N, C-alpha and C positions, 0 to 999 in steps of 0.2 A: 504494500500500500504506500501511496504517496502521502507524505506528511505535509499538511498545509499549515502555513504560518497563520497565526491569529491576526486578523485584520487590524485590531486595535494596537497590537505590538508593532506592526509595520508602520501604521500611521504615527505612532509615538516616536519611532526611530526617525522617520522622515521629518517630523517637527523638531526633534533634537538637532538633526543635521542642519536644518534650515536656520535654526536659532544660532548655531555655532558659526555658520557662514555669515549671517548678519553681523554677529559680534566681530568677526575677523574683518569684515568690510568697514565697520565703524572704526575699529582700531587703526586700520590702514589710513582711513581718511583723517583721523586725528593726528597720526604721525606725519602725514603729508602737510596738513595745515600748520603743525608746529615747525616743520622744516621750512615752510615758506615764511612764517613769522620770524624765525631765527635769521633767515637771509635778509629780510626786509628791515628788521629791527637792529641787527648788529651793525655797529659803526664800521666804516671802511678804514682800513689801516693806512698809514702814511706811505707804505711801499706801493700800494695800488695807485695812488695819485702820482707817484714818481714815474711809474711805468707807463702811464697813459701818454698818448701822443699829443703834441701841441696843436693848436688851431691851424697854424701855418702848415704843418705837415698834413693835416687832414684836408685842408683846402688844396694843397699841391697834389695830393693823391686824387682828389675829385677832378681837378683839371686834367691830370694825366689820364684818368679813366674816360672822361669825355673825349679827349683827343684820340684815344685808342678806338673808341666806338665810331668816331667820325672817319678815321682812317680805314677801319674795317668796312664801313658802309661805302666809302669811296672805292675801295678795292673790289668789292662785290659788284658795284655798279659798272666799273670798268670791265670786269670779267664778263658780265652779262652783255654789255655793249659789244664786246669782242666775239660773242657767240659761244662762250664756254658752255658745254652741255651739262656740266655738273652744277651750274648756278641757275636757279629758277627765279622768276620775278617775285614770288612771295618772300623768298629769303632776302632779296634786295630791298623790298619795301619794308620788311620788318626791321632790317638793320638801319635803314634810313630813318624810320620812326623812332627807334631806340636812340639814335644819335641826336635827333631833333628834340626829343623829350628831355634827354639828359642835359643838352645845351640850354634849353629853356629853364630847367631847374637850377643849373649853375648860375645863369644870369639873374634869376630871382634871389639866390643867396647873395650874390655880389651886390645887388641893389640894396638889400636889407643891411648888409654889413656897411656899405657906404652911408646909408641913411643913419645907422646907429653911430657911426664915427662923426658925422656932421652934427647929430644931436649932442654928443658928448663935447664936441668942440665949441658948440654954441652955449653951453651951460655957463652961468656966471660963477666966478670963483668966490 
């Protein structure tokens, strides 16, 4: 004969397992929240500020990145004009738009930096 498990004991086991899973999930969420709080609340050390790049370096990097995008777009455009079968019009247009958008963003950053500089220079002493 086949022994059948009592339905009440099976349901009880399922409920116990479910409650254990819920407790584990709650504990994991609490640990994650505490980890986030520790990262947000903890002060940054002096060494971290020393290792950060300067504004001039970041601006130079942005200019170089925009220049690289514009050169890539120009090379793709030239290759397409020359009839290179590996270059299609979609790649050319996407590269051109990337370079255009990045140039516009760099121009906006430059304008705001210049405006901030002018505001600072016009402040009374």
